[in-house]
TIZAVO-364094 format. One line per field, with one value per atom (N, C-alpha, C): residue number from 1; residue in three letters; atom name; x, y, z. Coordinates in pm, whole numbers, padded with zeros to 5 digits. Layout:
num <- (NUM:...)
residuo <- (ALA:...)
atomo <- (CA:...)
u <- (X:...)
v <- (Y:...)
w <- (Z:...)
//
This chain:
num <- (1:1:1:2:2:2:3:3:3:4:4:4:5:5:5:6:6:6:7:7:7:8:8:8:9:9:9:10:10:10:11:11:11:12:12:12:13:13:13:14:14:14:15:15:15:16:16:16:17:17:17:18:18:18:19:19:19:20:20:20:21:21:21:22:22:22:23:23:23:24:24:24:25:25:25:26:26:26:27:27:27:28:28:28:29:29:29:30:30:30:31:31:31:32:32:32:33:33:33:34:34:34:35:35:35:36:36:36:37:37:37:38:38:38:39:39:39:40:40:40:41:41:41:42:42:42:43:43:43:44:44:44:45:45:45:46:46:46:47:47:47:48:48:48:49:49:49:50:50:50:51:51:51:52:52:52:53:53:53:54:54:54:55:55:55:56:56:56:57:57:57:58:58:58:59:59:59:60:60:60:61:61:61:62:62:62:63:63:63:64:64:64:65:65:65:66:66:66:67:67:67:68:68:68:69:69:69:70:70:70:71:71:71:72:72:72:73:73:73:74:74:74:75:75:75:76:76:76:77:77:77:78:78:78:79:79:79:80:80:80:81:81:81:82:82:82:83:83:83:84:84:84:85:85:85:86:86:86:87:87:87:88:88:88:89:89:89:90:90:90:91:91:91:92:92:92:93:93:93:94:94:94:95:95:95:96:96:96:97:97:97:98:98:98:99:99:99:100:100:100:101:101:101:102:102:102:103:103:103:104:104:104:105:105:105:106:106:106:107:107:107:108:108:108:109:109:109:110:110:110:111:111:111:112:112:112:113:113:113:114:114:114:115:115:115:116:116:116:117:117:117:118:118:118:119:119:119:120:120:120:121:121:121:122:122:122:123:123:123:124:124:124:125:125:125:126:126:126:127:127:127:128:128:128:129:129:129:130:130:130:131:131:131:132:132:132:133:133:133:134:134:134:135:135:135:136:136:136:137:137:137:138:138:138:139:139:139:140:140:140:141:141:141:142:142:142:143:143:143:144:144:144:145:145:145:146:146:146:147:147:147:148:148:148:149:149:149:150:150:150:151:151:151:152:152:152:153:153:153:154:154:154:155:155:155:156:156:156:157:157:157:158:158:158:159:159:159:160:160:160:161:161:161:162:162:162:163:163:163:164:164:164:165:165:165:166:166:166:167:167:167:168:168:168:169:169:169:170:170:170:171:171:171:172:172:172:173:173:173:174:174:174:175:175:175:176:176:176:177:177:177:178:178:178:179:179:179:180:180:180:181:181:181:182:182:182:183:183:183:184:184:184)
residuo <- (ARG:ARG:ARG:LEU:LEU:LEU:ILE:ILE:ILE:ILE:ILE:ILE:ALA:ALA:ALA:TYR:TYR:TYR:ASP:ASP:ASP:HIS:HIS:HIS:SER:SER:SER:ARG:ARG:ARG:TRP:TRP:TRP:GLY:GLY:GLY:ARG:ARG:ARG:PHE:PHE:PHE:GLN:GLN:GLN:ARG:ARG:ARG:PRO:PRO:PRO:TYR:TYR:TYR:GLU:GLU:GLU:SER:SER:SER:ALA:ALA:ALA:TYR:TYR:TYR:TYR:TYR:TYR:ALA:ALA:ALA:PHE:PHE:PHE:LYS:LYS:LYS:CYS:CYS:CYS:LEU:LEU:LEU:ASN:ASN:ASN:ALA:ALA:ALA:GLY:GLY:GLY:VAL:VAL:VAL:GLU:GLU:GLU:ILE:ILE:ILE:HIS:HIS:HIS:PHE:PHE:PHE:CYS:CYS:CYS:ALA:ALA:ALA:GLY:GLY:GLY:GLY:GLY:GLY:PHE:PHE:PHE:SER:SER:SER:ASN:ASN:ASN:ASP:ASP:ASP:MET:MET:MET:GLY:GLY:GLY:PRO:PRO:PRO:LEU:LEU:LEU:ALA:ALA:ALA:GLU:GLU:GLU:LEU:LEU:LEU:ALA:ALA:ALA:TRP:TRP:TRP:THR:THR:THR:PHE:PHE:PHE:SER:SER:SER:SER:SER:SER:MET:MET:MET:GLU:GLU:GLU:ALA:ALA:ALA:GLY:GLY:GLY:ASN:ASN:ASN:TYR:TYR:TYR:SER:SER:SER:ARG:ARG:ARG:ILE:ILE:ILE:LEU:LEU:LEU:SER:SER:SER:VAL:VAL:VAL:LYS:LYS:LYS:VAL:VAL:VAL:TRP:TRP:TRP:ALA:ALA:ALA:GLY:GLY:GLY:GLN:GLN:GLN:CYS:CYS:CYS:ARG:ARG:ARG:LEU:LEU:LEU:ILE:ILE:ILE:ARG:ARG:ARG:LEU:LEU:LEU:GLY:GLY:GLY:TYR:TYR:TYR:ARG:ARG:ARG:GLN:GLN:GLN:GLY:GLY:GLY:GLY:GLY:GLY:PRO:PRO:PRO:PRO:PRO:PRO:GLY:GLY:GLY:TYR:TYR:TYR:GLY:GLY:GLY:LEU:LEU:LEU:ARG:ARG:ARG:ARG:ARG:ARG:VAL:VAL:VAL:LEU:LEU:LEU:LEU:LEU:LEU:ASP:ASP:ASP:GLU:GLU:GLU:SER:SER:SER:GLY:GLY:GLY:ALA:ALA:ALA:MET:MET:MET:LYS:LYS:LYS:PHE:PHE:PHE:VAL:VAL:VAL:LEU:LEU:LEU:LYS:LYS:LYS:ARG:ARG:ARG:GLY:GLY:GLY:GLU:GLU:GLU:ARG:ARG:ARG:LYS:LYS:LYS:SER:SER:SER:LEU:LEU:LEU:GLN:GLN:GLN:THR:THR:THR:ASP:ASP:ASP:ARG:ARG:ARG:VAL:VAL:VAL:ILE:ILE:ILE:LEU:LEU:LEU:ARG:ARG:ARG:PRO:PRO:PRO:GLY:GLY:GLY:PRO:PRO:PRO:ALA:ALA:ALA:ALA:ALA:ALA:GLU:GLU:GLU:VAL:VAL:VAL:ARG:ARG:ARG:ARG:ARG:ARG:VAL:VAL:VAL:ARG:ARG:ARG:TRP:TRP:TRP:ILE:ILE:ILE:TYR:TYR:TYR:ASP:ASP:ASP:GLN:GLN:GLN:PHE:PHE:PHE:THR:THR:THR:THR:THR:THR:ARG:ARG:ARG:GLY:GLY:GLY:GLN:GLN:GLN:SER:SER:SER:GLU:GLU:GLU:ALA:ALA:ALA:ALA:ALA:ALA:ILE:ILE:ILE:ALA:ALA:ALA:ARG:ARG:ARG:ASP:ASP:ASP:LEU:LEU:LEU:ASN:ASN:ASN:ALA:ALA:ALA:LYS:LYS:LYS:GLY:GLY:GLY:ILE:ILE:ILE:LEU:LEU:LEU:THR:THR:THR:ASP:ASP:ASP:LEU:LEU:LEU:GLU:GLU:GLU:ARG:ARG:ARG:PRO:PRO:PRO:TRP:TRP:TRP:THR:THR:THR:ARG:ARG:ARG:GLY:GLY:GLY:THR:THR:THR:VAL:VAL:VAL:HIS:HIS:HIS:GLN:GLN:GLN:ILE:ILE:ILE:LEU:LEU:LEU:THR:THR:THR:ASN:ASN:ASN:GLU:GLU:GLU:LYS:LYS:LYS:TYR:TYR:TYR:ILE:ILE:ILE:GLY:GLY:GLY)
atomo <- (N:CA:C:N:CA:C:N:CA:C:N:CA:C:N:CA:C:N:CA:C:N:CA:C:N:CA:C:N:CA:C:N:CA:C:N:CA:C:N:CA:C:N:CA:C:N:CA:C:N:CA:C:N:CA:C:N:CA:C:N:CA:C:N:CA:C:N:CA:C:N:CA:C:N:CA:C:N:CA:C:N:CA:C:N:CA:C:N:CA:C:N:CA:C:N:CA:C:N:CA:C:N:CA:C:N:CA:C:N:CA:C:N:CA:C:N:CA:C:N:CA:C:N:CA:C:N:CA:C:N:CA:C:N:CA:C:N:CA:C:N:CA:C:N:CA:C:N:CA:C:N:CA:C:N:CA:C:N:CA:C:N:CA:C:N:CA:C:N:CA:C:N:CA:C:N:CA:C:N:CA:C:N:CA:C:N:CA:C:N:CA:C:N:CA:C:N:CA:C:N:CA:C:N:CA:C:N:CA:C:N:CA:C:N:CA:C:N:CA:C:N:CA:C:N:CA:C:N:CA:C:N:CA:C:N:CA:C:N:CA:C:N:CA:C:N:CA:C:N:CA:C:N:CA:C:N:CA:C:N:CA:C:N:CA:C:N:CA:C:N:CA:C:N:CA:C:N:CA:C:N:CA:C:N:CA:C:N:CA:C:N:CA:C:N:CA:C:N:CA:C:N:CA:C:N:CA:C:N:CA:C:N:CA:C:N:CA:C:N:CA:C:N:CA:C:N:CA:C:N:CA:C:N:CA:C:N:CA:C:N:CA:C:N:CA:C:N:CA:C:N:CA:C:N:CA:C:N:CA:C:N:CA:C:N:CA:C:N:CA:C:N:CA:C:N:CA:C:N:CA:C:N:CA:C:N:CA:C:N:CA:C:N:CA:C:N:CA:C:N:CA:C:N:CA:C:N:CA:C:N:CA:C:N:CA:C:N:CA:C:N:CA:C:N:CA:C:N:CA:C:N:CA:C:N:CA:C:N:CA:C:N:CA:C:N:CA:C:N:CA:C:N:CA:C:N:CA:C:N:CA:C:N:CA:C:N:CA:C:N:CA:C:N:CA:C:N:CA:C:N:CA:C:N:CA:C:N:CA:C:N:CA:C:N:CA:C:N:CA:C:N:CA:C:N:CA:C:N:CA:C:N:CA:C:N:CA:C:N:CA:C:N:CA:C:N:CA:C:N:CA:C:N:CA:C:N:CA:C:N:CA:C:N:CA:C:N:CA:C:N:CA:C:N:CA:C:N:CA:C:N:CA:C:N:CA:C:N:CA:C:N:CA:C:N:CA:C:N:CA:C:N:CA:C:N:CA:C:N:CA:C:N:CA:C:N:CA:C:N:CA:C:N:CA:C:N:CA:C:N:CA:C:N:CA:C:N:CA:C:N:CA:C:N:CA:C:N:CA:C:N:CA:C:N:CA:C:N:CA:C:N:CA:C)
u <- (04375:04378:04240:04233:04095:04099:03996:03977:03857:03822:03715:03666:03542:03492:03376:03337:03219:03087:03076:02975:03004:02915:02957:02994:02931:02945:03074:03144:03292:03378:03340:03410:03385:03312:03250:03210:03311:03275:03356:03356:03430:03337:03381:03275:03224:03280:03241:03190:03055:03040:03107:03184:03244:03389:03434:03577:03562:03449:03436:03406:03362:03355:03499:03569:03680:03774:03788:03893:03838:03721:03662:03712:03682:03732:03887:03957:04111:04138:04090:04101:04049:03908:03883:03961:03996:04112:04244:04281:04396:04370:04271:04247:04222:04200:04152:04016:03930:03815:03785:03667:03598:03475:03484:03365:03331:03201:03143:03070:03098:03034:02887:02856:02698:02651:02599:02526:02630:02575:02692:02686:02771:02771:02865:02829:02911:03015:03118:03235:03179:03088:03059:02934:02921:02822:02772:02622:02600:02528:02440:02406:02322:02257:02146:02242:02336:02422:02503:02562:02639:02548:02429:02343:02329:02297:02294:02427:02516:02662:02683:02660:02645:02573:02435:02359:02412:02434:02492:02621:02674:02815:02784:02689:02626:02578:02515:02457:02574:02691:02782:02861:02872:02940:02860:02733:02630:02637:02639:02630:02787:02889:03036:03005:02969:02951:02860:02755:02667:02759:02807:02872:02996:03073:03171:03117:03020:02957:02912:02862:02824:02960:03050:03154:03216:03241:03317:03237:03095:03015:03030:03029:03061:03190:03302:03435:03447:03372:03395:03275:03188:03100:03190:03287:03343:03489:03537:03643:03586:03450:03405:03382:03351:03334:03472:03612:03714:03771:03711:03802:03887:03997:04092:04057:04092:04050:04172:04297:04399:04527:04631:04754:04841:04971:05037:05024:05026:05000:05085:05206:05326:05384:05487:05592:05513:05521:05458:05319:05249:05107:05106:05009:04963:04845:04778:04661:04591:04491:04397:04280:04244:04132:04038:03926:03808:03702:03609:03515:03385:03263:03162:03096:03118:03101:03174:03299:03419:03492:03498:03602:03728:03843:03950:03998:04024:04058:04226:04299:04444:04478:04609:04702:04753:04722:04750:04892:04957:05098:05104:05224:05242:05193:05114:05079:04952:04920:04765:04646:04561:04446:04306:04219:04088:04038:03945:03903:03743:03682:03527:03515:03391:03337:03293:03266:03192:03302:03429:03529:03623:03637:03694:03817:03910:04044:04069:04137:04155:04322:04360:04505:04514:04623:04642:04791:04819:04954:05034:05182:05233:05324:05448:05542:05588:05583:05624:05738:05818:05976:05939:05865:05840:05732:05638:05564:05666:05754:05826:05899:05961:06020:05939:05826:05741:05735:05704:05696:05828:05951:06061:06097:06048:06065:05967:05848:05757:05827:05902:05954:06075:06163:06267:06258:06145:06087:06019:05919:05859:05924:05960:06028:06188:06278:06387:06447:06350:06376:06452:06470:06557:06483:06586:06518:06477:06400:06385:06467:06581:06703:06780:06775:06877:06805:06678:06604:06649:06641:06667:06808:06906:07037:07070:07001:07009:06946:06831:06782:06861:06908:06998:07139:07209:07315:07298:07170:07151:07108:07091:07082:06911:06845:06697:06636:06567:06517:06365:06314:06185:06098:05971:05869:05922:05957:05998:06127:06178:06324:06439:06432:06515:06582:06672:06726:06637:06631:06557:06562:06496:06520:06458:06472:06402:06232:06218:06078:06019:06068:05999:06002:06051:06044:05918:05924:05807:05675:05690:05554:05509:05577:05540:05475:05553:05500:05384:05342:05248:05122:05117:05021:04905:04798:04685:04701:04716:04707:04784:04865:04942:04897:04791:04682:04696:04629:04606:04569)
v <- (-06302:-06200:-06169:-06056:-05978:-05874:-05883:-05786:-05725:-05592:-05530:-05454:-05448:-05345:-05293:-05178:-05100:-05197:-05227:-05318:-05409:-05493:-05572:-05501:-05388:-05326:-05252:-05264:-05215:-05326:-05433:-05565:-05592:-05559:-05643:-05556:-05461:-05370:-05432:-05555:-05595:-05626:-05622:-05622:-05751:-05879:-05986:-06059:-06100:-06135:-06237:-06338:-06432:-06384:-06278:-06215:-06204:-06122:-06124:-06252:-06368:-06467:-06531:-06519:-06590:-06508:-06384:-06356:-06394:-06375:-06441:-06561:-06643:-06791:-06782:-06725:-06715:-06674:-06569:-06517:-06625:-06688:-06754:-06893:-06937:-07054:-07031:-06906:-06858:-06834:-06855:-06820:-06689:-06575:-06461:-06420:-06381:-06340:-06232:-06208:-06103:-06056:-05928:-05861:-05753:-05713:-05598:-05536:-05402:-05288:-05263:-05272:-05250:-05335:-05448:-05580:-05654:-05745:-05830:-05974:-06063:-06195:-06248:-06360:-06428:-06486:-06559:-06645:-06777:-06813:-06937:-06948:-06924:-06909:-07053:-07060:-07183:-07146:-07252:-07235:-07088:-07072:-06934:-06810:-06823:-06701:-06707:-06779:-06784:-06737:-06771:-06710:-06542:-06517:-06377:-06306:-06371:-06306:-06274:-06353:-06360:-06251:-06232:-06107:-05986:-05989:-05862:-05826:-05921:-05880:-05836:-05913:-05840:-05695:-05651:-05552:-05435:-05463:-05377:-05366:-05468:-05435:-05334:-05345:-05258:-05141:-05098:-04975:-04915:-04991:-04933:-04885:-04956:-04933:-04799:-04793:-04647:-04535:-04536:-04448:-04405:-04503:-04463:-04348:-04416:-04326:-04196:-04200:-04044:-03956:-04031:-03961:-03895:-03981:-03936:-03830:-03830:-03728:-03601:-03604:-03478:-03420:-03519:-03431:-03390:-03448:-03381:-03273:-03237:-03113:-02987:-03064:-02934:-02914:-03006:-02977:-02880:-02909:-02789:-02673:-02649:-02535:-02467:-02510:-02468:-02508:-02579:-02625:-02722:-02727:-02846:-02951:-03065:-03192:-03255:-03202:-03271:-03230:-03301:-03299:-03179:-03179:-03075:-02972:-02828:-02722:-02707:-02733:-02753:-02595:-02612:-02489:-02364:-02265:-02144:-02137:-02204:-02211:-02221:-02189:-02188:-02225:-02312:-02356:-02252:-02185:-02085:-02146:-02142:-02173:-02073:-02118:-02001:-02070:-01955:-02005:-02021:-02065:-02090:-02018:-01867:-01795:-01724:-01821:-01777:-01680:-01653:-01521:-01584:-01546:-01614:-01595:-01695:-01728:-01697:-01783:-01781:-01870:-01864:-01968:-02075:-02205:-02327:-02341:-02421:-02424:-02577:-02640:-02765:-02853:-02967:-03045:-02989:-02854:-02805:-02873:-02880:-02911:-02816:-02828:-02765:-02845:-02770:-02861:-02855:-02756:-02720:-02805:-02881:-02919:-02824:-02709:-02605:-02515:-02539:-02474:-02535:-02434:-02511:-02451:-02527:-02498:-02475:-02363:-02327:-02275:-02308:-02259:-02121:-02060:-01920:-01916:-01815:-01810:-01753:-01813:-01815:-01683:-01694:-01552:-01534:-01405:-01349:-01420:-01449:-01493:-01621:-01690:-01819:-01826:-01735:-01714:-01690:-01608:-01576:-01677:-01762:-01897:-01985:-02007:-02086:-02001:-01911:-01834:-01851:-01847:-01839:-01997:-02110:-02228:-02250:-02200:-02229:-02136:-02024:-01948:-02028:-02097:-02172:-02275:-02349:-02456:-02424:-02337:-02299:-02205:-02120:-02004:-02032:-02096:-02099:-02248:-02323:-02475:-02534:-02486:-02578:-02708:-02810:-02937:-02920:-03039:-03015:-03043:-03127:-03150:-03019:-02941:-02828:-02715:-02731:-02612:-02645:-02781:-02826:-02783:-02824:-02789:-02649:-02552:-02399:-02349:-02407:-02393:-02431:-02554:-02601:-02494:-02458:-02387:-02242:-02204:-02084:-02093:-02221:-02273:-02265:-02254:-02270:-02397:-02406:-02559:-02559:-02690:-02698:-02643:-02660:-02672:-02737:-02865:-02961:-02931:-02822:-02781:-02880:-02943:-03032:-02979:-03047:-02989:-03019:-02965:-02968:-03100:-03153:-03283:-03277:-03320:-03316:-03388:-03442:-03480:-03372:-03312:-03195:-03082:-03046:-02965:-03008:-03121:-03193:-03158:-03197:-03208:-03049:-02947:-02796:-02792:-02869:-02831:-02913:-02986:-03075:-03090:-03012:-03005:-02911:-02952:-02852:-02745:-02761:-02639:-02515:-02527:-02439:-02383:-02403:-02332:-02204:-02142:-02023:-01978)
w <- (05296:05212:05150:05125:05091:04979:04908:04805:04831:04875:04881:04767:04704:04600:04668:04599:04666:04624:04517:04462:04331:04316:04216:04071:04012:03907:03914:04021:04030:03998:04047:04024:03861:03811:03703:03575:03554:03441:03318:03299:03185:03069:02948:02827:02809:02883:02846:02997:03028:03162:03239:03142:03207:03259:03187:03250:03414:03449:03582:03676:03634:03686:03704:03574:03568:03692:03674:03798:03941:03960:04079:04109:04009:04025:04069:03999:04027:04168:04204:04328:04472:04445:04521:04537:04424:04415:04476:04474:04541:04713:04740:04858:04913:04784:04801:04822:04964:04931:04877:04817:04783:04864:04895:04943:04920:04913:04836:04968:04955:05067:05075:04935:04902:04821:04913:04861:04784:04717:04631:04666:04674:04645:04775:04841:04940:04849:04930:04872:04824:04907:04897:04791:04671:04578:04544:04540:04468:04339:04300:04120:04115:04188:04195:04199:04297:04309:04205:04127:03997:03908:03855:03785:03823:03923:03943:03917:03947:03925:03777:03684:03570:03481:03548:03516:03552:03682:03730:03648:03618:03529:03386:03322:03220:03229:03336:03369:03363:03465:03475:03357:03264:03139:03061:03065:02957:03032:03174:03224:03182:03183:03140:02988:02909:02766:02745:02815:02817:02885:02962:03026:02942:02879:02809:02689:02635:02532:02564:02694:02747:02768:02853:02882:02734:02639:02488:02434:02458:02401:02465:02612:02686:02651:02665:02625:02473:02392:02242:02248:02332:02341:02402:02517:02549:02485:02401:02289:02191:02141:02054:02121:02216:02297:02320:02282:02309:02443:02513:02641:02623:02714:02730:02785:02734:02806:02902:02875:02956:02886:02960:02906:02930:02902:02921:02798:02818:02719:02598:02623:02534:02554:02480:02469:02406:02478:02438:02483:02574:02575:02716:02781:02939:02920:03061:03078:03145:03119:03216:03252:03397:03448:03466:03403:03392:03470:03537:03646:03552:03610:03508:03448:03436:03381:03262:03265:03136:03213:03311:03364:03426:03368:03412:03546:03617:03742:03779:03731:03719:03617:03599:03507:03586:03536:03634:03604:03706:03691:03660:03635:03585:03707:03689:03785:03880:03846:03926:03817:03915:03827:03875:03815:03837:03949:04040:04150:04153:04073:04072:03958:03931:03814:03724:03762:03667:03625:03670:03613:03469:03402:03251:03248:03165:03134:02983:02945:02800:02799:02659:02626:02613:02635:02576:02561:02488:02452:02579:02580:02725:02713:02806:02768:02660:02641:02459:02403:02521:02450:02393:02469:02416:02271:02278:02151:02038:02069:01958:01910:01998:01958:01871:01920:01838:01705:01682:01555:01481:01541:01495:01413:01500:01459:01343:01335:01205:01071:01111:01032:00977:01075:01002:00941:00957:00903:00731:00746:00635:00549:00596:00509:00468:00563:00543:00504:00504:00492:00570:00718:00811:00841:00884:00907:01067:01112:01236:01342:01279:01373:01368:01266:01257:01344:01348:01432:01590:01636:01740:01788:01686:01702:01739:01670:01681:01834:01890:01993:02112:02103:02182:02209:02091:02081:02156:02167:02216:02367:02421:02570:02574:02497:02520:02544:02655:02703:02661:02671:02603:02731:02722:02846:02962:02920:03020:03074:03047:03069:03056:02924:02869:02710:02662:02552:02443:02325:02214:02136:02076:01974:01851:01746:01645:01674:01769:01807:01873:01959:02021:01927:01831:01707:01612:01610:01522:01586:01717:01799:01785:01764:01749:01628:01537:01384:01352:01413:01366:01450:01587:01687:01648:01631:01623:01691:01814:01926:01902:01814:01752:01604:01588:01473:01482:01579:01573:01721)
//
């Protein structure tokens, strides 16, 4: 049996360097060899190799922490610019793909993803009938004092399905009423 990793940093991105060594120890004791494509360590490590493994694991963990901070900052920046970072759009909304200049390319269907790193995704109102229903849900709740469960019952009685083509529940109505993406 064999595990192949690109390099030690791919194996050792644990926050504590001994975790990397622990899993390597468990694998080797179970007869599972670990091979690295780009450099790395042999399976018959001596004391110096173990020391190098520890330092390499510390470096990989630190790289992971730094990368995490950078990715988070980048995602926050894109969110502040109004771009969508993932997840389903929700009832009454659609994901629209924009090119690098901000021009609309097309509406993404469920399961479709952007393919170019320079493209961006935003949310836009969906079909007029769904937008009217979202407004109706807010009106029923805020103006008429209907409960979330009562609103769900009314939608189901009319044969209207959610964006996932399922019956409405109190929870799906609650999600619309509390999610920021419906603010404006």
